[in-house]
Residue frames relative to the residue before (quaternion, step in Angstrom):
aa qw qx qy qz dx dy dz
M 1.0000 0.0000 0.0000 0.0000 0.00 0.00 0.00
G 0.6371 0.5472 -0.3306 0.4305 3.58 0.96 -0.78
K 0.6512 0.5125 -0.3184 0.4603 3.55 1.02 -0.77
Q 0.6116 0.5431 -0.3588 0.4498 3.61 1.06 -0.66
I 0.6559 0.4932 -0.3108 0.4796 3.55 0.90 -0.88
Y 0.6576 0.5143 -0.3042 0.4589 3.55 0.94 -0.92
Y 0.6642 0.4903 -0.3095 0.4719 3.57 0.90 -0.89
H 0.6064 0.5472 -0.3549 0.4548 3.59 1.03 -0.72
N 0.6479 0.5176 -0.3158 0.4612 3.59 0.99 -0.79
L 0.5960 0.5845 -0.3625 0.4143 3.58 1.13 -0.57
K 0.5673 0.6031 -0.3839 0.4087 3.57 1.14 -0.55
N 0.6157 0.5400 -0.3394 0.4628 3.58 1.22 -0.48
G 0.4173 -0.7727 0.4077 0.2500 3.57 1.29 -0.22
R 0.3175 0.7378 -0.5380 0.2557 3.59 1.02 0.64
V 0.4799 -0.7321 0.4110 0.2545 3.54 -0.51 1.26
P 0.6688 0.4886 -0.3507 0.4370 3.68 0.71 -0.80
E 0.6558 0.4977 -0.3111 0.4749 3.59 1.00 -0.78
L 0.6290 0.5312 -0.3316 0.4607 3.57 1.01 -0.79
L 0.6748 0.4966 -0.2924 0.4610 3.58 0.89 -0.93
S 0.6476 0.5189 -0.3102 0.4638 3.55 0.97 -0.84
Y 0.6840 0.4733 -0.2804 0.4790 3.56 0.87 -0.94
L 0.6026 0.5617 -0.3466 0.4486 3.58 1.08 -0.72
E 0.6599 0.4992 -0.3093 0.4687 3.60 0.94 -0.83
I 0.6232 0.5284 -0.3334 0.4703 3.59 1.03 -0.77
L 0.6668 0.5047 -0.2986 0.4599 3.57 0.90 -0.92
K 0.6515 0.5159 -0.3179 0.4565 3.58 0.95 -0.83
E 0.6327 0.5157 -0.3257 0.4772 3.59 1.06 -0.73
Q 0.6524 0.5056 -0.3085 0.4728 3.58 0.98 -0.86
H 0.6339 0.5377 -0.3193 0.4551 3.57 1.00 -0.86
K 0.6667 0.4933 -0.2924 0.4761 3.58 0.93 -0.92
A 0.6423 0.5215 -0.3261 0.4573 3.60 0.97 -0.81
L 0.6630 0.4860 -0.3047 0.4810 3.58 0.99 -0.79
E 0.5987 0.5557 -0.3489 0.4594 3.57 1.08 -0.71
N 0.6659 0.4894 -0.2865 0.4848 3.57 0.98 -0.87
K 0.6373 0.5326 -0.3188 0.4567 3.57 1.03 -0.81
I 0.6360 0.5149 -0.3201 0.4774 3.59 1.05 -0.77
A 0.6530 0.5056 -0.3137 0.4686 3.59 0.89 -0.90
D 0.6501 0.5057 -0.3034 0.4792 3.57 0.99 -0.85
G 0.6324 0.5432 -0.3199 0.4502 3.58 1.04 -0.80
Y 0.6429 0.5108 -0.3181 0.4738 3.57 1.01 -0.80
S 0.6983 0.4759 -0.2862 0.4517 3.57 0.87 -0.91
H 0.7346 0.3607 -0.2233 0.5296 3.60 1.20 -0.43
Y 0.4769 -0.7223 0.4000 0.3013 3.56 1.27 0.48
L 0.1164 0.7999 -0.5688 0.1521 3.55 0.85 1.04
D 0.5544 -0.6387 0.4103 0.3412 3.58 -0.97 0.80
D 0.6544 -0.5669 0.3584 0.3492 3.53 -1.20 0.71
E 0.6267 0.5502 -0.3460 0.4299 3.60 0.99 -0.76
H 0.6749 0.4816 -0.2905 0.4777 3.56 0.93 -0.90
L 0.6449 0.5126 -0.3195 0.4683 3.58 0.95 -0.84
S 0.6332 0.5410 -0.3247 0.4483 3.57 1.02 -0.81
K 0.6411 0.5188 -0.3218 0.4650 3.60 0.99 -0.78
I 0.6575 0.4998 -0.3076 0.4725 3.56 0.96 -0.87
K 0.6546 0.5110 -0.3109 0.4624 3.59 0.95 -0.86
H 0.6349 0.5260 -0.3277 0.4613 3.59 1.03 -0.78
E 0.6423 0.5114 -0.3126 0.4777 3.58 1.01 -0.83
K 0.6418 0.5266 -0.3115 0.4622 3.57 1.00 -0.87
L 0.6451 0.5218 -0.3125 0.4626 3.57 1.00 -0.84
G 0.6370 0.5263 -0.3266 0.4589 3.60 0.99 -0.80
I 0.6502 0.4985 -0.3080 0.4836 3.56 1.01 -0.80
K 0.6308 0.5331 -0.3335 0.4546 3.59 0.98 -0.81
R 0.6357 0.5282 -0.3289 0.4568 3.58 0.99 -0.80
Q 0.6499 0.5011 -0.3180 0.4748 3.58 0.99 -0.79
I 0.6182 0.5453 -0.3385 0.4538 3.59 1.02 -0.80
V 0.6697 0.4951 -0.2952 0.4682 3.58 0.86 -0.97
E 0.6421 0.5330 -0.3223 0.4469 3.59 0.95 -0.88
I 0.6855 0.4723 -0.2850 0.4752 3.58 0.89 -0.92
E 0.6433 0.5177 -0.3291 0.4581 3.60 0.94 -0.82
E 0.6462 0.5042 -0.3183 0.4764 3.60 1.01 -0.76
K 0.6415 0.5173 -0.3218 0.4661 3.57 1.00 -0.80
L 0.6614 0.4960 -0.3067 0.4717 3.59 0.94 -0.85
K 0.6360 0.5226 -0.3272 0.4640 3.58 1.00 -0.78
A 0.6530 0.5067 -0.3087 0.4706 3.59 0.96 -0.89
Q 0.6616 0.4892 -0.3171 0.4716 3.61 0.96 -0.77
N 0.6282 0.5404 -0.3273 0.4540 3.57 1.08 -0.69
E 0.6982 0.4713 -0.2610 0.4714 3.54 1.03 -0.82
A 0.6102 0.5805 -0.3482 0.4117 3.60 1.20 -0.43
């Protein structure tokens, strides 16, 4: 629930909040990347790996969205 409220605040485009949330997302993305690598080395089933990859992709999309928003604000 806290992340929903936080993400809602990001729509207002406050740079410090965007940067803070961006760092959180990057940490989550890296953790999932490590989890996937670990899953491969321990022969985790494809269904579970697929769920982790899907979650990682969702986080990547949020990262790109925030980076684009920050770039647009920088150029304005």
